[in-house]
C-alpha positions, 0 to 999 in steps of 0.5 A: 173812384181813386184819388181825384186830388192826387190825379189832379195834381198829377195832371197839373204836374204833367202840364207844367212839365210840358209847358217847361219843355215847350219853352225850352224847345222854343228857346233852343229854336230861337237860338238856331233861328237867330230869333232872340231879337224877334217876338214869339207871339203876334199881338193882333187887334180884336175887331167886332164883327160887322153885322152887314157887309156891302160890296160897292158897285164898281162896274163888276159882276159878282162873278168877275169880282170873285175871279179877280179875288182868287186868280192864280198868278203863279205865286208861292208866297209862303213857301208852303203848299195849300195842304200845309196852310190849312193844317197849320195852327195859329202862332200862340202857345197853349196847353190845348191845340190852338185854332187853325191859322186858316180860320177866316176870323183869325186871318181877318185880324191881320186885315184879310177879308173873308171870301163869300161862301158862294165863292167855293173857297170859303177857307181862303180870304180875298187875295189868296190863290189856290193854284196848280201843282207845287214844285220844289226848288229843283222843279220836281213836283212836291208830293204828299209822303203818304198818298203820293198826291201832288201838293197844291201851290198857294200864294197871294194875288193882287187882290190881297193888297188892293181890296179896301174896307171901311166900317161904319155903324156895323156895316162893312163897305168893301171896295175892289181896287182900293187900298187894303188894310193888310199887315203883310209883314205881321202875317209873314211873321205869323206864318213863320212862327206857326212853322217854327212851333210845328217843328219844335213844340211837343204834339204840334207836329203830330197834329199837323201830320195827322191833318196833312197825311191823314189817319194811320200814316206810316212812320216813314211818311211822318219822317218824310214830312218832317224832312220837308218841314225842315227844308221850309224852316231852313228857308225861313231861317235864311230870310230872317237872317237877311232881314236882321242884317238890314234891320237898321235900314228898315222901317216897320210897315204896319197896317195899310203899307208895304215897301213893295218895290224893295221887297220885289227886288229882294225876292228877285235879286237876293233870294231867287238869284241866291245873292245875299249881298243884294238884300236891301232894307225895307226903307220906304213903305208906301200906302197900298195904291188904289188901282182903278183907272191905272191901266190907262196911265202912261206910267205907274207906281208912286214915282212913275217908274214903270210904263208897261202893264205886263212888267208891272204885274209880272214883277208884282207876281215875282215879288210875292214869290212866283218862282223864277230860275235865275241860276240854272243852265242857259236853257232853264234861265227865266223859266218861271211859275208866273201865269202870264195869261192870267196876269193879262186877263187881270189887266183886261178886267181892270182896264175894260173895253173899249178905250175910255172917252168923254161919252162913256167914261172909264170902263172896267173897274171904276171908282166907288161912289159915296154910298149916301144910303150908308154914310151920312148924305153929302151936304150939296150946298157945302160941296158946291163951295168946295167945287170952287176951291177944287178948281182954284187949288187942286185942278191944275195938278190933279186934273178936272173931275173925270166927269168933266169934258175938260178932263177928256180934252186935257193935253195930258192924254197922249196921241193914239198909238198904233193900237188906237189907244191913248194914255194919261201922261200924269204930272210928276212933281219934283220931291223938292217942291211937293216936300213929301217924304223922299225915301221911295223915290230916292231909294229906288234911284240909288239902289244898285244890284249885282248880277252874273254875266250869264243873265245878260243884264246890262245895268246895275241900277235896280229899276232897269235891272228888274225891268230886264229880268221881268221882260226876259221872264215874260218872253220865256213864257211867250217863247215856250207856248206852242206855237210861240206867241206872235209879235202882235199878240205879245204887243197886245199882252204887253199893253201896247206899251214899251218896257219903260223903266225910270227912277225920277226924283218926283211923285206922280199926281193922279185924278182924285175920283174915289179919294174918299175911299182911300185913307190914310193919305200921301204916298206913305200913308202918313196923314190919317184923314183929308182934314189933316191933309188940307191943314198945315203940317204943324197941325197934322198928328205927328203920332197916331195909330193904324189898324182901325177900320172905323170910318170917320165920314166927317174928316174922311179917314180911319179912327186913329186913337190907340187900341190893343194891337194897333200899329203906332205910326211915328212920322219923325222916322225917315220914310214916315214923314208927314211933311209936304203937300201943305196949304199955308200962307207962308210960301217959304215953308217947304212943300207949300202947294197952295194958300192956307185954308180956313177950317170952313174951307177945308170942310167945304173942299172935303165935302166936294171930294166926297162927290168925286 
């Protein structure tokens, strides 16, 4: 039988030795990666599993919804193939093998929503696209070193950031086009740590290689896979170094928020262009916007900066790492992995057809209705009082309700263009008047980028420069089709609108249909619920926590008390201000847009907003 006590001691000594070795290798890796200022684990919330899941009816079939959730825009967000993603382990140290990074329950903790098993892609959450063959930086196909099979691209699509979720009494309400609860910054850190641990922690690479290459892989194949991993690790190191250099100008984004425009600019002008000096801090995080009806807006983004749907959507694809060639020969310039045809189909699905009007309303994706069978029923008498308050205080900026004929007869609708389409030219309110955090508008207006003459970019202003890069990328795709697309088809795919770019010091005011389903509030997510939004600034919480999914149907927002893994939101930081858009009786206060409301009036107005 041997000596059990001695054997146990030997095993424990070996485990301690392996643990020490693992720590040493991680510390060495940290030095190599300049990771000393970074964390080695991801502190994520543990969410109770909802017993019931309901997708709200928003005028899409289940088939349309599933296609939108996984439509490939040509993105390669994490720089690794699908086959690696499903083989990586979670970013934590343990004596035994941790679970897989792709475990839907684990990904849920970052805010990703599990796909329906019927989707055929149960291992990929909503917003992940399992695309075509993956190419390396030189355009050559990436291959499995053992089987020589082409590896598959993997990236995020717009559904990742634009699919909302509210949980109430063990029911999870899922909302297409709503603001996501995703913490993308934390997830990118998690993927980086998973790659780091795979490279340096004993036994992790062997397990990874076994999953990627299959059993019995040759030593040569394992060495080739190791070299491929080293290339990706080097890219992670480069991005980490750039982020460290601008850390003082950056604001932590947390759940529900992302500095989308600066991230797009960094990807295009610093990474794709290989110009580190163009890398900017993430200084202006914004709440993921709701996207229903946005196809019919003349200008989009919080500061009303982008006019053309194709520019908006192709730019978003570039921002989540659809590759574009900005450094090659003249013939190669602006070739990309952007799937322009898919992007056009996504926009058509969102917009719907025909042109919306007073008789039939909006088509395509519509805003969700308050689900009274799940959430507490609306108090009709209280909502009627709130309707008068809405007309008095809100309607002049946010327009009449979309169910009202006055909405469709508004002068804010443009005259029909050559395609017979008209769009909402929404009110823009100067930041000095509305008083909300100015960072998003100011930082876009102030950002400058340097580009080489060969790209033929005529402006160093961030917005116009980005618009030209996106337009040239899309035009390259149009020109490369056989036969090249006609001018009429290009105009149609561009949304029948010019490539207008601007950087106003103002914020767009949109209709409030579905507002109840979109907490937290203001463009930067700095106000946790509608009751606080209708209150004077001094009554709004200066610090609260993001990450909860539990819905508060009374104040209309998420629960914001502290819990393990929650993101602390500090409104005293630039970019996070909760000032402005306030109702107060002293008009001398900054950002006062209406008279003060009593607590009873706030409740009545909230009850009415639930009906929109």
